[in-house]
N, C-alpha and C positions, 0 to 999 in steps of 0.2 A: 198447089200446096201453099201453106202460109209460111212466110219468113219474117224473122224479127229484124228490126233496125232501130238504131238509137237516133232520136230526133235532136235538133239543136239545143233543146231545153234539157237534155239529159234523160228524158223519159223514153221508154221502149214502146214501140208500136208494131202491130202485126199487119203485114201487107200480103195480099193474096195474088198469086201468079198462076198462069195457065200455060202449059206447053212451052213453046219456043220463046215466050216472053220472059221466062224465068231467068234472072240474072245469075252470075257466078255467086256462089254462097259457100259457107262453111257449115259443118255439123258438129254437134257435141256428142261424144260417147261417154257414158258415166254409169255408175250404179246408183239406183234410187235410194234415198234415205226414207225416213218415215213419211207416209202419205201427206201428213199435215205440214211437213217441212218443204215439200217441193212446190215450186211455182206452177200453177195450172193456167189453162186458157181463161178460166173464169177470173182468176186473180188479175190477169192483165187487163181484162175488160172492166173489172170493178175498181181497179187502181189499188189493190191490196198486195201487189207482188213484193214490195219492199219489206213487208212484215215477215216474210218467209226466209228461213235459213238458206234455202236453195237459191235465193236471189243472187248470191255471190257467184253462182255458176253462170248466170246471164252476164254479169259484169266481166267475168273471166273470158267467156267465149267471145264477147264483143271486142274486148281488148286484143285478143289474139287475132281475130279476124281483121281488125283494123290494121294491125301490124303487118298483115299479109296483103293489104290493099283490098280487102273484102268488106263491103258495107252490110251485107245481109248474112244471117245465120239462122240455123234451125236447131231446135231442142225438142225432144219428144215429149217432155212433160207439159209444155205450154203451147205448142204450135198445132195441136190437134184438139178439136172440140169433142171431148169424149162423151158429152151428153147426147150427141148425134151418133146413133149406131151406124148409119150409112157412112158418115165421115170417118169414123173409127175403122170400119171395114175397109174403106178405100185406102186409108193410111197404112194399115197392116200389109195389104197386098202390094202397095207401092214402095214400102220402106226400103227394101233392098236396093231398088233403082235410085231412090233419093240419096242414099249413102254412096252409091256407085257414081253418081253424077256430081257429087260434092267436090269443090276445088280443094278443100282441106277437111280432115276429120281430126278434131282435138279430143284426145282421151284424157279425162280428168280422173285421176286415181286418188280417191279420198282417203285411202288407207295406206298411202305411200308418202313418206316424208324424206326430205333431204337433210333434215336436222338429225345428226347422229348422236345418240346418247353416249356419254363418256364411257370408254372401255369396251364398247361393243363394235362389231363389224370390222375387227382389225384385218387389214390387208385387202379390203374391198370398199367400194363406195357405200355410203350410208344407206342408199335406197335399194341396192341390188337384191338382197334377200327378200325385202318387203315386196318388190316388184313381182317376182315370180310367185309369191304367195297371195297376191291381191285377189280379192273376190271378183274383180272384173273378169278374170279368166275362168270363173265358175258360173257365170250367168249365161242364160240361153240366148238372149237377144244380142249380146256383145259379140257372138261368133260372126254374124253377118257384118257387124260394125267394124270388125277387124279385117275381113276379107273383101268386102265390096269396094271401099274407097281405094284409090291409087295412092293417096297421100294420107298417112296416119301418123300423128305425132303424139307422144305420150308426155304428160305433165304430172308432177307430184301435187299433193294437196296444198303445198306452199307455192304452187304455180311455177316451179322450176322445170325447165325442159329436160327430159330424161333421154330422149332419142326418138327415132322414128321407126317405122316398121322394118326398114332395111337395116339400120344400124343395130337394132335389137333382135334381129331375126333368129339368131342362135338361141337366145334366152326364151323367145316366144315359142320356137319349135320344141325345145326341151320341155317347156311347161305344158304345151297343148297337144303335142304330137302331130301338129299340122305340118305337112311337107313344106320346105322352103320354097319350092316352085309355086305352091299355092299362095304363099305370102308375097311372092314376086308378081302376082297377078295373072298366073296361068288360068285359063278357063276352067271353072269348077267341073265342067262336063268331062274333062280329061281324067278326073278321079272317079273311081267306082262308087256306086251308091253305098256299099258297105264301108268303104274308107271314109266317106263324108259323114256317115252315121257315127262312126267311131269318134269323130271329133267332138261329138256332143255328149259322150258318156259321163263326163264329170260336171256337166252343166245343169243348172236348175233354174226354174222360173217360179214366180210368185203364184201365178194362176196356172192350174194344171193343163188347161187347153193350150197354153202358150208353148208348151214343150213341142207341140206340133207346129203351131203357127210361126214360131221363130225360125223354122226351117224352110219356109216357103221359098225364099229367095235362094237358099243354098241348093235346092233341087229344081229351081226354075218353075215352080208350081204357082198357079193363080187359082186360089180356093177361098171362098168367103168364110171368115171366121164365124163361129156360132157359140158364143160364150154361154155356158150352161150345159153343153152337150157332154162334158166330161173329158178327161185326158185320153182315155182309151178310145172313145169314139172319134175324137179329133185325130188321133194317130192312125186309126183305121182309114179314115177318109184320105189322109195324106198318102198312105201307102197305096190306096186305090188309084189316086191321081198319078203317083209315080209309075205305077204299073202301066197306066194308059200311055204316058209320055215316053217311057223308056223301054217298055217291053216286058213280058212275063219273066224272061230269064233273069233279069236284074233283081226281080222281086225276091228271089231266094236269098240274095245277099243282104237285102235291106232288113228283112224281118227276123233274122236269126243271129244268135251268138252260137257258133257251131251249128247244132241242129235245133237249138232252143229258141222259142219265139222271143225276140227282143221286146216286143210290145208287152207280152205277159210278164216278162222279168221286170220291166221298168215299173210295173204296177204292184209289185210285191211290197207288203208292209215290212217293218223292221223285224217283227217276229218271224215271218217266213224267210226273210233274208238270213237271219241267224240260223234257222234250221237248214237253209241251203248251204251255208258255210260248213256246218257240222257234217252234213251228208256228203259234201264234196271231199272233206278230209277223210271220212271213212272209206269212200270209194278209192281214193289214192292209196290208202293203206292196203286195201284189199287187192288192188292191182299189183302193187309192188311186193306183196307177200305170196303171190300166187305160185311162185316157183319159176325155175328157169329152164325147164325141159320143154321140148316142142309140144308134147302132149298137153302139159299144163297151159301153155300159151294158147293153143288152139281152143281149149275149153273156156279159158278166160275170155278170149276174143268173142266167142259165141255168146257168152253170158253178159258181156259188157253192155251191149245194146239194150237188152231187157232191163238191166239194172238202171241205166240212165233214164230210160223211158219211165220206169216206175217212180224213180226219184223225182223227176220233174212233174209228172202227172199228179203226184200226191200234193204238189204245191200249186197246182192249177196252171202249169206252164206247158204249152203245146211243144211236142218234140217230133222231129222228122229225121228218119234214118238216111234219106237220100241226100246226096251232096252234088254240087256243081263241079267239084274238084275232079281232076283226071289223074289216074295212077301214073306215077313217074318211075323210071328205072333208076332209083337211087342206090348208092352204095350201101351195102348192108350195115346198119348201125347197131348190130346186136351188142357190141361191146359197151355201148352207152347204156343200154337197158340193164345189163348185168353188172354195172359198176356200183358196188354197194356203198361207196363213200361219197357218191355224187348226190345232188339234190333230187327231190322227187320230180320237179319240172324237167330237169335235164334228162332223167332216166325215162320219163314218159314220152318225151320228145323222141328219144331213140326207139321206143316201142312203136310210136306212130309211124316213123319212117320205115321201120322194118316190116310192119304189116302192109303198108302201101306197096312196098317192093314185092312182097310175096302174094298180094291179094289176087291179082289176075282174075278179077270179077267174081271171086268166090263170095257168096252172100255173108257167111259168118265173119270172114275177114273184113268185108266192106262195112257191116254194121258195127263191128268192133272199132274200126278206125274212126268212124263218125262219132262214136261214143267218147273215145279218147280225145279227139279234136274238140268236142264239146266241153269235156272236162277241163282241158287246158284253157280254152277260151273263157269259160265261166270263172276259173280261178284268176285269170288276168283281169276280167271285168270287175270282179269283186275287189281285187287289190287296188284298182284305179279309183274306185268309189270311196275307199276308206280315207 
């Protein structure tokens, strides 16, 4: 890998290291600005780095590294020669490990300031609301930059220290849904594939293939990137690699939201997503107005699977009625479903538990339960993406 260091004359230079010869180093985690603003490998080689707005990030990272006794540091914008596809491929595959082995990771939040406007933020620090709203939490690559390093320190745009991964763990957990145990450094293999995939639902990448590539380290996959293959093909390759390394059983968790294909859902355009929202609302109304007699419930349960399959297939989304869940002997939650003043989600949750309780491997009940589980999961997924 290439690392940056500042020479005695104040200029930055790149130094290449291999394996055990690599010294202790820091890494910068940030969100990219406009392409023309970021310092690139070419800028460092040609001596044009100082003309870029992103040069202040190099100065920031070097200053923080020096204060921690570190001479070398790494920044993704300029330490990789992206004109070489082979080098870029190696970097993407190695990046999780590079962050993991860093002595420090400095998170530079360009949209968070400690300067509080007059009259705003009464009762709390100037930066707290902006911190949880930062776009850093919505970018694909920053997920591994949060989880891989043991030491992650957050800074505002005015270079004020906000805290570290431990002191800010509650705010980070509430914002991302990532368990605190994962933030404490527990092995990611302890968390199911479906849970790790849920950590990515609100995150976006500039290049569509990166939606898969940014997850390589999260799932311990070594897969060469092929820019130009498209996001769907990249995700399909990732899923196949996960299936090979973790077994077929886990694959069911990975690719579905309820019984719906996560890959197909993630590729829907805005028009189809609006149609999905409308269809989900109509299905909720249909299920809650079906009546509260056992005959009506059994008929609705039998039809729910067909309705869900038709709804998703019309949008080009694969749907599977089978589930890895096992029936449990839950207390009958009938009163929850028949409570007219409760929310739709609360009542449907009661229906789901009731059908599992009485299913006893009956096919109509089984497919009905999967349909409602899918309905609830899709509603949650859409709410998280808004």
